[in-house]
N, C-alpha and C positions, 0 to 999 in steps of 0.2 A: 759534748757537741758531736763527737764521732759516733758515740753510742746512739744518739738521737737519730742520726742518719740511718743507722741499721734498723731502728724501730720503724722509721718512716717507710723504708724499703719493704719490711715485713708486712706493714699495714696495707700497702698497695697490692702486694701479691695475695694477701688474705682476702682483700676486698674483691679482687678479680675473680675469685672463686664463687662469690655469691651474687654477682650481677647476672642479669637475665637475658643478655644477648651477646653474640660472638664479638661484635666490634668493641663493646665496653670491656669485655674480657681481655682482648688483645691490648687495648690502650693502657689499662691498669697494669697488665703484666709488663709492658714496656717501661712504664714509669718505675715499677718495682725493680726491674733489672738495672735501669740506669742508676738508681740510688744505691743498689748493691755494688755496682761497679765502682762508684765513688767511694763507698764504704771500704771496698777491698783495696783501693789505692791508698786510702788514708791509714789502714791498719799497720802495715800492708799485708795482703793475703792473696797471692797469685791464684790459688784454686778458686777463690770467690770471684775474682775478676774473669777468669777463664770460663767458668760455668755460666755466669750471667751474660757474658759476651756471646756465647753460643745461643743461649735462650733468647737474647735480644735479637739476634739475627733470624732465628726461627719465627719469633713474633712479628718482626717487620715483614718477613716474607708472607706470612699468613694474612697480615693486615692488607698488604697490597693485593693479594688474591681475593680477599673479601670485597675490597672496593672495586675490583675490576670484573667481578662475576656479573654476568648478564642475567637478570631476572625478568620474568614476564609478569606485568601487572595488568589487571583488567577489572572493569566494573561489571557486577551482576546485579540487576535490579531485583528487589525482593517485594513480594506482594503480601497482603494481609493473610494470615493463616498459614504461613510457611512453617512447617514443622521443624525443619533444620535450624532455622534462625531462633525459634523458641528454645530449642535444646542448647544452642550456642549461648544465648542470654542466661539461661539457667546455670550452665556450666561455669561461666565467668562472673556470675552475679556478685559475689563478694568483692572482687576486684573492680568491677564496674561501679559499684557504689562508692568506692574511694574517690573516683573522678567525677561521677555524676550522681550525687546523693539524692537529687530530686527525681531521678528516673526510677519509677516504681512499677512499671507495667511490663511484664514479659511479652505481652501480645501487642502487635502493631494495630494502630487505629486506622480506620479507612482513609482518613485524609493525610496520612503520613507519606512522605517521600523517603524511601529507604533503599540502600544498596549495600552490598559487601564488596570489599576489594580482595581479589585473589592475588596472592603472591606466589607465582608458579601455580601450583594446584591447591594451595592451602588458604583457608580464610584467615586473612591478616587483620581485617578491620570491618566494623559495621558502622554505618552512618545513617542516622535517622533525623529528619527535620520536618517542620511544618513550613510549607512554602505558600506565601501569600500571593495575591494577584499582582503585587508590585515587584515580584521577583526576589523578595527577601526570604532567605531560608533561615528560620529560627531553629538552631540546632538543639535537639533534646538528647542526642547521643552521638558521639564520635569516638568509638573505642577501638584501640589497637591492642592486640594480644601482646603479652610481655616480651616474647622473643623477637618481635618485629618493631620494637620501639627505637629505631635508628634514624627516624625522620624520613626514610625513603617513601613510606606509605603516605605521609602527609604531603610531601612534595609532589607525589603522583596525583593526589586528589586536588590540591589547590593550585598546582602549576602545570605540570605536564598533561594532566587529564581534565583541566578545567573546562574544555570544550564540551565534555559530557554534562557537566553541571549547567552550562549555558544552554545546551540543547534541551534541557529540561526546565527551561524558563527561569533559571536562577542567575541572578547577577550580583548578589551580595550575600555573604555568610555572616550570621550574627550569633554570638554567644551571650546570653543574658546574665549568666552567673558562672563564675569560675572560682571554685574554692580550693582546688588542689594546686600547690606551687609548681609541681612538675608539669602539670597540664598548662599552667600559665606560661611557663618557660617555652613549652612546645608552640603555643600560639604566637609568642613573640618571634621565635625562629621562623615560623611560617609567614610572618609579615602582617599579622593582625595588629590593629591599632585601637586604642581606647576611644570610645565615642559615647556621648551622653544621648540616650534615647529615652525621652520622657524624663523620668526621675532616676533612671538606672544607668550606671556606668557599664557599658557593654564593650565587648571586643568584636571588631568587625573587619571584614576583608572584602574589598570590591574586586570582582572578577573582570 
């Protein structure tokens, strides 16, 4: 039993090194430190307790700093033929296909509504949808780059910045197909609900 706690602690610390954003890194490091502290108490081994208590304090401090940092988010509308977006899509193409396997075109179509979200001065997200006269935005792509997948971009798009969507005559967001479990979890966190549209179970959010 005691050895198992040590293995769990090691697994958390190892996993923290392969996650793709700073928040996840800190949370998994904290869990690893907590398990190592428990392990050190049970052995007992004071150096293990001391070292991991120090690391726990550092991780907690850095986590508070990450949550309190003030970042600037803004929408930038993108038009057909934008070379930068084409390069962005090509660069992240393999990862995009994991979340949106039906998205097959690097180029924007004339009737698409598209914007990017800047997080400070970096492109964090690209959003592409077809918007009908009824104000329903049928999403073809809503992709956030790996290092920014901490839900802040999603909360900005669908909550804090939803007036931007409304000003572009959008009152409802619809996903017709969600194959990726991580993406499905993201939609649930963002408040999307299942809704039967025609013969398809979709995920929707009313603005």
